[in-house]
N, C-alpha and C positions, 0 to 999 in steps of 0.2 A: 615192272610195276608199272603201271598206267595210273595217269593223273586225272583227276577232275577239273573242268573248269573253275569249280567254286568249290568250297568246303562247307559242308552242310552242318551249321551248327546244331539243326535242329534234331540231328542224330546223335549228339554228343551223350555219352553215358553219363548221368549225374551222381555225385556222392550218395545222395540219400537211396538210389536206387542199387547202388552195389552193398551199401550198409544192409538195406532189408535184405537182400539176397546172403549176406555173409551172416546175418543173424538168423533167418529161418535155416540156413545149412550149415550152422556151425560145425557141428560135430563132424560132418561128412569133408569139410575142407580145412579145419584148422589143424590136422596133424602134417599137411604138405607145408604149410607155414613154420610150425615149430620146426620141422625137418630143415628148412631154410635158415632160422636162426639159428639152431645148433650148428651147423656148419660154418654158416660165416662167423660166429663167434670163436669158434676153435680155431679156424684158420688166421684171425685176427690175433688170438694169442699165442700162436705159433710165431709170428713174424718176430717179436721183440719179447715175448715172455713178460711182456709189460702193457695190460691195455690202455693205461692212461697215455703211454707215448703212441701208441695204436690209433686212438681217437685223435690225438692233437694232429696226428700227421694226415688223417681223414677228414679232419676239419678244414687243413689247409688246403687240402685235394679238393674240398667240396667250394672252397671260396675261389679255388683256381677254376674251377668249371663255372663258378658265376661269371668270373671276370670273361671267359670265353664267350659266353652268351651276351653278355653286355657289349662286346664288338662283334659279333654274329659270326663267332668262328666255333667250329663243331670237328671234332676228330672220333672217327671211328675206333672200333677195340685195338685193331693193330696198328695204325697210326699212333695213338696214344702212348701205348707200351714200347715204340719206337722211340719217344722223345728222351733222350738222355737226362735234360733239366728244363723245367719250367719253371717261371717266376710268376710270384704272386705281389702284387703291386702294394696292397695296404695289409699289414701285420702289425696286432695288437693283442699284447698278453694279457690284459684287462678283460678284453672281449671273448678272448679264447678261455679265461678262467670262469668266465660267468656262463658262457655257451656249455662247457662240459662240468660245470657245478665242482671245480677245484679250487684250492686258494692259488692268488696269485703267486705266493712262493714254491708251490709243487707246480705250477705252470712254467714258472721261470727255471726251475731246476731241471724237468723233463724236457724243455727246448734245448738246453745248453748240453743235455746229454745227447739229444739229436744232432746238436752241431758237431761235438765231439767225436763222433762217429761218422760224420760227413755227409748227413743225409739231408741237412738243411744248413743253407748258410745266409747270414744276415747281413745287409747293407743298408743300413740306416732304418727305414721303416719298410725297405722292400725285404723278400726271402726268397732264394733261390731252393726249389728242393731237387735233388739230385737223386734222380730212380735209380742210377746204377750202384749206390752207396748200400743200397739195402735190398734184401731178397723178399720182396713184396710177392706174395703168390697173386698170379692175375686171378679174378674172380669167378673162372669159368665155372666151377661148379655151383656157385651161388648165382650166377644168371640162367644155368640149365634148372636149378630149382624153383627159381623165382618164376620162369615162364613156365614150368610144370604148374604152378600154383596157381598162375594167371589162366592158363588153357583152362584148367577144371574149373575155375571161376566163371569163365566165358561159356562154358557149357551149362551152368547153372542160371547165368544170365539171358540165355538163347532159351531157355525152357520158361522163363518168365517173361518172354518176350521182349525184353528189353534191347536185346541186338537180333540181327538176323543171322547169323551163324555164328559156331562155334570158331574162335582163332586158336592153331595149334600152337604147341610148345615150340615148335623149329620156328614158326613165323614169329613169336615173341623173341626167341633167341636174336634171330635177324634183326627185328628192330631195335633191341639194346645194343647189339654189338656193332650196328651200323650208325646208330647215333649215340655211341657210348657216352660222351662227355655230356650231352643232355640228360639221357634217358637214366643215366646210373647215378647221376646227381639226386635225382628223385629218391632213389634208395635210400642213398648214404644220408639225406639230411631227416629222412624219416627213423634210420636207424640210429644216429645221434641224438635227436630228440627224445625216441622212445626209452631207448636204453638209460641215458642218462638222466631221464627221470624217476626210472625205476630205481638207479642208484640213488639219487638225493632223496627220495620219499621213503626209501625202505632199507636200502642194504648196503650202503657207505662207499662201495666200491665195485668197479667192472668186475673184477675176478667174482665176488661174492654173488652177483648178478646172474653170472654164468654158471656155477657150481647150483645156484637155486634152480636156474632154467632146467639144468639136466634133470634135475631129480623131478621136475613136471613134467620134461619130456617123455622120461621112462613110466611115470602113471600114465601120461596121456596114451602110451602105446598100451599097456595094459586095457584102459578104457575102449580104447578103439577096436582092441580084438574082443572084448565084449559084448559091444554094441552091433559089431559086423553082423549084416544080416538078420537085424531085429527091427522089426517094424516100429517099436514102442518108441524108438527114437527120430521119427522120422520128421516130428516137428521141431520148433526151435529148443536149443537147449543152452542158448548164450547165456542168460542169466542163471540157468540151474547147473551150469557145467562144474561147478565147484563142488558143488553136493553130489554129484554124479561121481567125479573122480574121488572125493573122501569117502565114498560109499564102499570102495572096493576092498573086499576083504580078502583077498587073494594074498598068498605070501610074496607081496614085491617091495622095491627099494631097493636102493645102491648103497655099498659100503665105500669108504674114504678111496680105497685103493682102486675100485673100478672107476669112481668118478675122476682120479688122478689119470688112470689110463685113456678114459674118453676124452676129457678135455687139455691134457698135456700139462695140467696144472700141476707142480711138484706135491707129493702125497702131504709134507708137513703142513704145507699151504692149505691145501684141502682141508685136514683136520682143523686148523685152526679158523677157517672161515666155516666150518661146520659147527664148532662151538658158537660161534656168533649168531648163527641160523637155529641153533636149539634155544641158546638165551633168551633170543629175541622171539621165540614161539613161530617161527616160520615153518622149523620143521621139527620132527622129533624121531627118535629113534624106536622102531617095533620089537617084537618080542625075538626077532631073527638078527637083533643089531644091525638093521639096516634102516636108511634114514629115506622118510617118506615127510610128505605133505603133513602139518599140524592142522587139526580142526581147532582154530582158535580165530579170535576176534581179529589178531593180527593178520593173518592168513585172509581172512575176510575184506578187511582193508586193501589188501593187495589186489584181492580179487575186482572190487571196484574199479581200478585202475586198468585192470587189463579188459572189463567191459567199456570203458571209456577208448580204450585202445583200438577197439574195432572201429571206431570213426577215423582216426589216423591211419589204421591199413585201408581204409575204404578209400580217403583220400590220395592216399601215393597209388594206388593199383587204379583208382579212376582216371589218375593223369597218364598211366601208362596205356590202359584202355582205348583212350581218345587218340593217343599218339600213334595207337597200333590201326586204329581205325581210319586214321588218314593215312598210314603209311600202305596199307592194303588198296586203298582205291586207286 
């Protein structure tokens, strides 16, 4: 990799540019994003069978990455996963509770459970994260999927004359892995903020978010098949996406057993969460007894947040684009 004498800030990709391209090509690019979310959430659940614990741990990891940046420390992917233990200087249950929108009592209980199984050790206000005490899957697949998403988005940015050339998926993978503690922190902060907001505003817990997201993912696949090679959808459908996905008349949907198999969440838990989703008019059962999105005012409120979230996606991806721009020069 060659370096320039100076960084050309005038060539930076700006958030509004990414947002406009995402909006205008929403249906072309969003399936890659949904696949990334599905895999990341499923891997997250498998770790502890408890997403609250996982998000607490990821919050601590993100704060560790912040500390590294503060002291100009950077680890690549392999270096980070070869560290047996790492220390976080500041630790506050109240802050964790607010960030993840869980009660202080729940945060304290989950942290005690993480201590009991040896994952974290508290020493006054410091905390030691013991990576060897848990089987946390390396996010190899998630890195591959976000790199694919970013590469496809770069193709659209090039087409709009925002960047000079498409950036390959391999180049994005190299960027993220070689600058892991820096780049992956962008993704972790985005995931924590976005999924916690979904949970707090609408669904009550992360597992319900995951189950609802699986139903959305399934219907999006059906919509994607329908509109593939259809010029009618060449313009922006970001705002019309919900109407398009609700207009599907095929015999689509998922049952509780399939959702359980796809997410790893036990079937009794899935059924309990589905009852909540039906009661609160986020999903309905169709004639085939399969769960699909409800055509309700409640789901339209969720959809407003989906549209707002395009800006958060744009901000996160813009940071990675500009890091890749410097990395490739």
